[in-house]
N, C-alpha and C positions, 0 to 999 in steps of 0.2 A: 723612557723608552723610545726605539729607532723609528723614524718613519716608517718601513717596512714590517715594523712589528705592531706598530700602531694602526697601520691598515689593514693589517690581518686578524687585528682584538676589534676592530669597528666593524668588518665585514662579516664578521662571527658573530658579534654582538647583535647585527641587523638581522638577518638569515637569523638567530635562535628567538629575537624578538617575534618576527615576521610567521617562524613558525608557532609559536605557544597561542599569537595573537587568531591564527586562524585555525588551529586546531583546537583552541578554546573556543570560538564560533560555532564549529562543527560540531564538536562534541557537546557542547553546554546547548544548543538550538534544542527546542520542541523538536518533537514532531509534528510536522506540518500536517499529519489525517489521523486527527479522533476517531475511532469505531464504536459505534453501536449497533446491537443484534436483537431483536425483537420479534416475538411468531404471538398471533392473536390468541394462539389454540395454546396451551400449557402443554410442553412438550411431553411430562411426563406422564401424561394422561391418555396417548400416540397410542393404539395397538399395532401389532403386527401388523402390513400392508396399507394401511392406512396414512394419509398425506397431511401435509399443510404447507405453507407456504411462508418461511421468513423472511423477515429484512433486513438486511444490512446497510448502515446509514455510513456513509463517509464525509465527514464536515473538515474542508480541507480548509487549511489557513487563506488568509489572501494572498494574493501576488504567487500562489504557490498552485501546481495543477498535479492529478495522476494522468495515465494513459489509459485507454479505453480497454476492456477486455477484449476487444479484435490481435488475435497477434499476427505480427506480420516480420514477416521471414529477413528484411535489412533494416528493419525499423527498432522503435526502442520497445522494451521489457513490457509488455500488456499484464492489466490488471488482472490477477486472478484468484479466483474464491473457488472452495474446493471442501468436501464432505469426507475427513479422514475414514477409511475404512475400519472397522475391527471395533464400532462403537454401536450397533445397533440402526443407523440412519445410512441412506443412500442420494444420492439427488435425481430426483423423480421427474424430472426436465430440465430442460434449456434456464437457464439463467438471466433473467432481464435486466436492465437497468433503464435509464432516460437516454435519447440519443444525444452522443457528442456531436463537440465542437472540432470541425475539419479544418485545418488550415495545412500552409507548405510550412516543411520544417527542414532548413537549409542546412543543418545539421548531416539531416538522415538522407537527404535530397529528396524527398517523398510526402505526400499526404500523411500527419498523425492527425488519431482522434482523440481529445483528451477533456476531461471533465473539469472543472472550479465546480466551487461554493458547496454544497450540501448535495450529495448524491446518494440517492436509493437502490439499491437491488434489492430483486426479489428473489429469492432462493425457495425454489420446489423440493420439500423433502417427503422421503419415504420410510417410514419406520420398519426396520426389518424384523424387528423385534424392540420388546420395552429396556429403557436404556437406564438404570436407577445413577447413572452419574450425568445425566443429560445428555448435551448435544453440543458438539464441537466443532466449530468451523476454520479455515485458515485461509487468511487471504494475505496475498503477496503483493506489494505495490511499491512501485518506485515515484517519487514525490521530484518536481523542479521547478525552478522559478525564474525561467529564462535564462541564468548566469549560472545556476550549478542543479546537477541531478544529485540526491542520496543515492546513496546504495538502496538497493533494492529490501526491503523489509518485511518480514510474515511476522503473521499477529494472530495468535488464535483468541476467536472469539470464541464464550460459553451460553449457553442459557442455561 
C-alpha cells in the first residue's frame, strides 16, 4: 500500500471504529429512567364521575437527571404526563410532584429545574366511564447526564 492509501485506510478505520463504539454505547445503554405506576384504589372499580390519585414513580439512574414539568420557552424539554383520550378516564386536576432542583444551565443560559434519584408524581384521575381495558398514561421525558442528553422518549404506563 502507498502512504496515501494507508492514510485513507487508517482514517476510515478509526472513524468507523469510533462510530461503532459510540453507537453501541448509546444504543446498548439501558434507559436511565425506570417507571412504575400504582393506585391505592383498583382502577376497574371506579364508577363514572369518581376520582382517585395515581402515583407515577420515576427511578432515575445515578448521574442522570430529567427536567421538571415546567415548560420553558427557550429551555429544555419538560417532563410531560398525560391521560390519552378515549379510554374512559381524564385528568381531574393538576399533576403534582416534589420540588425540583433549580440551577443555572450554561447550555440554555437560564435556570433549569431538574429531578434526580426517585421522583413520585401524583396524578388525579376522574373516571368518565368504566374502562375494562384499564388506565393508560403516557410519560414523555428527556434524560441527561451532564455530557449527553438522550432523545426524548415517550413511555406508556398501564394499570
